[in-house]
C-alpha positions as CSV (number, residue, x, y, z in Angstrom):
1,M,7.0,16.6,22.0
2,L,7.6,15.2,18.4
3,R,11.0,16.2,17.1
4,V,11.5,16.6,13.3
5,S,15.0,16.5,11.9
6,A,16.1,19.5,9.9
7,E,16.8,17.1,7.0
8,L,13.1,16.5,6.6
9,R,12.2,20.2,5.9
10,G,11.2,20.7,2.4
11,R,10.3,17.0,1.9
12,V,6.8,15.3,1.4
13,A,5.1,13.0,3.9
14,A,1.9,10.9,3.4
15,I,0.1,10.0,6.6
16,T,-2.7,7.5,7.1
17,G,-5.1,7.9,10.0
18,A,-4.5,11.6,9.8
19,S,-7.9,12.7,10.8
20,A,-7.4,12.5,14.5
21,G,-4.9,11.5,17.2
22,I,-1.3,10.7,16.4
23,G,-1.8,11.0,12.7
24,K,-3.3,14.5,13.1
25,A,-0.5,15.5,15.4
26,C,2.2,14.3,13.0
27,A,0.6,16.2,10.1
28,E,0.4,19.4,12.0
29,R,3.9,19.2,13.3
30,F,5.4,18.1,10.0
31,A,3.7,21.0,8.3
32,A,4.9,23.4,11.0
33,E,8.5,22.2,10.3
34,G,8.2,22.9,6.6
35,M,7.1,19.6,5.2
36,A,4.3,19.2,2.6
37,V,1.8,16.6,3.9
38,A,-0.8,14.4,2.3
39,L,-3.6,13.4,4.8
40,G,-5.2,10.1,4.3
41,A,-8.3,8.8,6.3
42,R,-12.0,8.0,5.8
43,R,-13.4,11.2,7.4
44,G,-13.3,13.7,4.6
45,D,-14.9,16.5,6.8
46,R,-12.1,16.2,9.3
47,L,-9.4,16.0,6.7
48,T,-10.6,19.2,5.1
49,Q,-10.6,21.0,8.5
50,I,-7.1,19.9,9.3
51,A,-5.8,20.7,5.7
52,D,-7.5,24.2,5.8
53,A,-5.9,25.0,9.2
54,I,-2.4,23.9,8.0
55,R,-2.8,26.0,4.8
56,A,-4.0,29.0,6.9
57,A,-0.8,28.7,8.9
58,G,1.2,28.8,5.7
59,G,1.8,25.1,5.2
60,Q,1.0,22.7,2.4
61,A,-1.6,20.0,2.9
62,L,-3.4,17.6,0.6
63,P,-6.5,15.8,2.0
64,V,-7.1,12.3,0.4
65,V,-10.2,10.4,1.5
66,M,-9.2,6.8,1.5
67,D,-9.5,3.4,3.4
68,V,-6.2,1.6,3.9
69,T,-7.9,-1.8,3.9
70,R,-8.4,-1.2,0.0
71,E,-5.3,-1.5,-1.9
72,A,-6.6,0.8,-4.6
73,D,-7.0,3.6,-2.1
74,A,-3.5,3.1,-0.7
75,E,-2.2,3.3,-4.3
76,R,-4.3,6.5,-4.9
77,L,-2.8,8.2,-1.8
78,V,0.7,7.6,-3.1
79,E,-0.2,8.7,-6.6
80,K,-2.0,11.8,-5.5
81,T,0.9,12.8,-3.3
82,I,3.5,12.4,-6.1
83,E,1.2,14.1,-8.7
84,T,0.7,17.0,-6.4
85,Y,4.2,17.4,-4.9
86,G,6.4,15.5,-7.3
87,R,7.8,13.1,-4.7
88,L,7.2,11.1,-1.6
89,D,9.9,11.0,1.2
90,V,8.1,9.9,4.3
91,L,5.3,7.4,4.6
92,V,3.6,7.2,8.2
93,C,1.5,4.1,8.4
94,N,-0.6,5.2,11.4
95,A,-4.2,4.0,10.7
96,G,-5.4,1.3,13.0
97,I,-8.2,0.1,15.2
98,G,-8.9,0.9,19.0
99,Y,-9.7,-1.8,21.5
100,Y,-9.6,-1.2,25.2
101,G,-9.2,-4.2,27.7
102,T,-6.8,-6.8,28.7
103,I,-6.1,-10.1,26.9
104,E,-8.1,-11.9,29.6
105,E,-11.0,-9.7,28.9
106,T,-11.0,-10.4,25.2
107,G,-13.4,-13.3,25.0
108,E,-14.6,-15.2,22.0
109,D,-17.5,-12.9,21.7
110,V,-15.1,-10.0,20.9
111,K,-14.5,-10.0,17.2
112,I,-11.4,-8.2,16.2
113,D,-9.8,-8.3,12.7
114,W,-6.2,-8.8,13.9
115,H,-4.9,-9.5,10.4
116,G,-6.5,-6.3,9.2
117,H,-5.0,-4.5,12.1
118,M,-1.6,-5.7,11.2
119,D,-2.1,-4.6,7.6
120,R,-3.4,-1.2,8.6
121,G,-0.9,-0.5,11.5
122,L,2.3,-1.9,9.9
123,G,1.4,-0.9,6.3
124,V,1.7,-4.4,4.9
125,M,-0.9,-3.7,2.3
126,N,0.9,-0.4,1.4
127,A,4.4,-2.1,1.0
128,I,4.0,-2.6,-2.8
129,A,2.8,1.1,-3.4
130,A,5.6,2.3,-1.2
131,I,8.2,0.3,-3.3
132,E,6.7,1.5,-6.5
133,A,7.0,5.0,-5.2
134,G,10.7,4.4,-4.5
135,F,10.3,5.1,-0.7
136,P,12.5,2.3,0.7
137,Q,15.1,2.9,-2.0
138,K,15.2,6.6,-1.2
139,E,15.5,6.0,2.5
140,I,18.4,3.6,1.9
141,A,20.2,6.1,-0.4
142,N,19.6,9.0,2.0
143,S,20.8,7.1,5.0
144,A,24.0,6.0,3.1
145,Y,24.7,9.6,2.2
146,H,24.1,10.9,5.7
147,Y,26.4,8.2,7.1
148,Q,29.2,9.0,4.6
149,K,28.9,12.7,5.3
150,Q,29.3,12.0,9.1
151,I,32.5,10.1,8.4
152,E,33.9,12.8,6.1
153,T,33.1,15.6,8.6
154,G,34.5,13.6,11.5
155,E,31.1,13.5,13.3
156,K,31.3,9.8,13.3
157,I,34.6,8.3,14.3
158,I,35.8,5.1,12.7
159,V,39.2,4.0,14.0
160,G,41.5,3.3,11.0
161,V,39.3,5.1,8.6
162,N,39.1,8.8,9.7
163,K,40.9,8.6,13.1
164,Y,44.2,7.0,14.2
165,V,45.0,6.0,10.6
166,Q,48.3,4.2,10.1
167,E,50.4,5.9,7.4
168,E,52.3,2.8,6.2
169,D,50.8,0.5,3.6
170,I,49.9,-2.8,4.9
171,P,49.8,-5.7,2.3
172,I,46.4,-7.4,2.2
173,E,46.2,-11.0,1.2
174,L,43.7,-11.5,-1.6
175,L,41.5,-14.5,-1.9
176,E,42.1,-16.1,-5.3
177,I,39.8,-18.8,-6.6
178,D,41.4,-21.4,-8.8
179,P,39.6,-21.4,-12.1
180,E,39.7,-25.3,-12.1
181,I,37.2,-25.3,-9.2
182,E,34.7,-23.7,-11.6
183,K,35.3,-26.4,-14.2
184,T,35.0,-29.2,-11.6
185,Q,31.7,-27.8,-10.2
186,A,30.3,-27.3,-13.7
187,A,31.2,-30.9,-14.6
188,S,29.6,-32.2,-11.3
189,L,26.3,-30.3,-12.1
190,A,26.3,-31.8,-15.6
191,S,26.8,-35.2,-14.2
192,V,23.9,-34.8,-11.8
193,K,21.6,-33.5,-14.6
194,A,22.6,-36.4,-16.8
195,G,21.8,-39.0,-14.1
196,R,18.4,-37.7,-12.9
197,N,15.0,-38.6,-14.2
198,Q,14.0,-35.8,-16.4
199,K,10.2,-36.5,-16.4
200,E,10.3,-36.2,-12.6
201,V,12.1,-32.9,-12.9
202,E,9.7,-31.5,-15.4
203,S,6.7,-32.7,-13.4
204,A,8.1,-31.2,-10.1
205,L,8.8,-27.9,-11.9
206,A,5.3,-27.9,-13.3
207,R,3.7,-28.4,-10.0
208,L,5.9,-25.6,-8.5
209,E,4.7,-23.2,-11.3
210,K,1.1,-24.1,-10.6
211,A,1.5,-23.4,-6.9
212,A,3.3,-20.1,-7.6
213,R,0.4,-18.9,-9.7
214,S,-1.9,-19.6,-6.8
215,T,-2.0,-18.7,-3.1
216,E,-0.7,-22.1,-2.1
217,N,2.6,-22.4,0.0
218,T,5.4,-23.1,-2.4
219,M,7.8,-24.5,0.0
220,P,6.6,-28.2,-0.3
221,F,6.9,-28.0,-4.0
222,I,10.3,-26.5,-3.8
223,I,11.4,-29.5,-1.6
224,D,9.9,-31.9,-4.3
225,C,12.0,-30.1,-6.8
226,V,15.2,-30.6,-4.8
227,R,14.3,-34.3,-4.4
228,A,14.1,-34.6,-8.1
229,Y,17.5,-33.0,-8.3
230,T,16.5,-29.8,-10.0
231,S,19.0,-27.0,-9.8
232,E,18.6,-23.8,-7.8
233,Q,18.6,-21.8,-11.2
234,E,15.8,-24.1,-12.6
235,I,13.6,-23.4,-9.5
236,C,14.3,-19.6,-9.7
237,D,13.5,-19.7,-13.4
238,V,10.0,-20.8,-12.5
239,F,9.7,-17.8,-10.1
240,R,11.0,-15.5,-12.7
241,K,8.5,-16.8,-15.2
242,V,5.5,-16.4,-12.9
243,W,6.4,-13.2,-11.0
244,G,9.0,-11.5,-13.3
245,I,12.1,-9.6,-12.2
246,Y,12.2,-6.5,-10.1
247,R,14.9,-4.0,-11.1
248,D,15.7,-1.2,-8.7
249,P,15.3,2.0,-10.7
250,G,18.0,3.7,-8.7
251,Y,16.6,6.7,-6.9
252,F,19.0,9.5,-5.9
């Protein structure tokens, strides 16, 4: 039987593949435990039936007809969930494909979209939408809070922290970095930059930027940059120019 933590009650879950099987079971159990659920799948008629049954039992359910192979649909599921319930705490990437048979029985005539299956089952295509909704950040913050509460209440024992703690102060030796090391390193970097071929550097960085703007593997171009003695910062500056900078909004 599916067990739901008491900490999840009152929270919101979005479930793909919710029209049958595991997805349907998760939706019904989550709702029975007090969670609001957004149901995502291609079969609108089944989603409506499940949502109606959950509401009839006093739960909250939002049916969203969608196909997880379409990025816009995945984004819409997240957006509709947040628009309706004001948040998204749990994302269940359940949608997938069904194939019955052994590897030996899977001949060349059996066409299976394995990459699509990985995207649907593991939620690779939904990762960006989940990040934009703050799902991973919230999970990390909630996990850290729960862990700290366990330490403070004594539920989790850590020797030397909340159990068997020595009373006397023990001096801790601090690692101190000599400021001269920074000056020496800066001078070494300046020397390398002064002695390298600047045209080769600019050409390597330009090729890296072109690759970054396409779907090409950037690793060979990064190696070319290193061979031209470009610095790590110069390489990262190219990526920042092309892809920008992600800043964690700080969910609490």
